[in-house]
N, C-alpha and C positions, 0 to 999 in steps of 0.2 A: 866435565870429566871428574872422575874420582881420583883424588890425589892421596898419596901416602905420606904420612908424617911420622917421624920417629918418636917413640915414647920417651919421656924424660928419664925413667928408671932403667930401662933396659933396651935391648935391641929389637923388641917387638914393634911392629907397625900397627897403627890404627888408621882407619879410613876417615878422610875429611867429609864433612857434611855436604851434600849436593843440594843445589837450589831446586825448589819444588816447581815442576813444570805442569802438573795436572791442573787443568782449568776448573775441575770440580772441587779440588782441595782448596784452591784459592778463593772459591766462592763466586766465581764469575758466572757459572751456569748451574742450572738445576736439571736433573734428569726427569723427564716425563715423556710418555709415549706420544703425546699430541704435538710435540715439537719436531715435526718431520724434517724441516729444513736444517736444523742443527744436527739431527741424527744422521743425515745424509753425508755430513763431513767425515763420519767415521766408517763409511762404506766405500768399497772400491768401485771401479767403473762397472764391474760385473755384478755388483750387489753383495759382495762378501764383506764380512766384518773385518776391519783392519786390526792388526796386532798392536799391542801397546807400545812396541818399539817404534812404530811409525807415527802413532798418534800422540805419544807423550803422556798418556793417562796412567795413573798408578794402578796396581794390581786390584785393589779393592774396588775402585770405580770402573775398571775394565769389566769385572764380573757383573756389576750393576748395569753397565752400558749394554752388555750383551743381552741381559734379560730384557731391558727396555726396548732394544731393537727387535728382539724376537716377539715381544708383545705388540709392538707397532706393526710388524708384518702380519701377525695373526688378525689384527683388527683393521687390516687393509689401509694403513697409513703409509707403509713402505712396501715396495715390491720385494718378492722373494729373490727373483733373478732379473737382471736387466741385460740387454744385449741378446745376441743370438748364439745359442749353443750349437756347436758343430759335432 
């Protein structure tokens, strides 16, 4: 959670630093279209790309993740849609 702390000089508030949750920023994973098992963690049951609110990925890596998933779909590593559309 983002906490507010009071500035020493005045009544203005500044935001406290939040712990980094992005696995790509921490250096745990690398993005590549061949890693279909890891990329499926960022897809919903229907095959849609999950938002960064649900995955905990930062905005920079969310954009790269989206491009990587689309590239993997185009090269037939990931399905475009899973399940049955009604």
